[in-house]
Phi, psi and omega in degrees: 000137180290147175242040190294345183272347181289136183265343185229060179281173175226139179063201173079207187242131175242126170263124183248117183248164179161165177294156177302127181095003183279350178107017181299314184296320180298312180297318182293319178294324184287320189244346182285139177224065015254180170270121177255110181276106183291337177293348175296343185258020169302151174280152179282150181297337178293343178280348181283110181257090187302327184283348183243105182304333181282340184241002179275152178283152176298151180246152174280175178294339180258017167088000179269162173300133180272089182286000174263007178264134183299343177290348176269010186231143183263088183297321182298318179295322179295316179295318178301320180294319179299312182295317179296319179296319179290322186275328184245347181087001179204159175201173180237128182239151179295146169264098190260130176265113177292328181298316182259356181055047182209159176275127182256355181166198180222153182233134176277134181238134182237145176288128182240046178097344179079166004283154166282121177251110183256127182217154180163166187289348179254018180302332181294345179280349189269325184306316181299316182291314182294322178296317179298328181272357179078025180267124178284144180198163168251146180226109184238137179253130180287112181268111185213149181301137187295329179289324176297315179298317182297317181295317180292324179296313182295317179299318179295312184294324177291317181296323182269358180051049186294318181212170176303147185304314179302321179296316182296321180293315179297315180297317181298318179294319179297316181293323178299316180292333184263002190297322178298319178296319178298315179300313180299323179298316178296316182295322177295332179281352177113006178280147175257126179288131182221131176299152185299321179300319179291326178295320175304315181295315182296314183291325179293335182275355184276000000 
């Protein structure tokens, strides 16, 4: 059963949600022991079978693969990694290249006392599954002004050369318009909205 409403937990698993560019990775790297990057479980572009509607990836309105759709992400592999990390103290996660949309290798991840801070744009897909499996967790959503998030997202994506510039601009505009919808999705999934400053305090206390 989830314990997502508790404000002062210790150890355990934290799911950190937020719009792309909201600062999830920074918080997870700073306070996670370890940081579990859920974006490592993206599906490879080679899995996209354009000729088969049942196996093709969702598309955006401008005809590109919609990498913000959960069907481009392997939820089962992410959950298996979380459970293995909690039960054995270690797991192996893909080293995924967003630039090439492919797995380039694997990385060993070890539990270092906790908390495990798991973050990624599909974190909202996990509470239902983890609750069904009886895994305790906290679920917090980074509450931040949408324009701040949009500016940081574009700066990050350009600096990391994640995708071609026209794609990044189109995606950024689309996400800005959808951010309220994204926030509502997280809250409906069981996340509690928390300002970033408060999240620093909570995570530092774990």
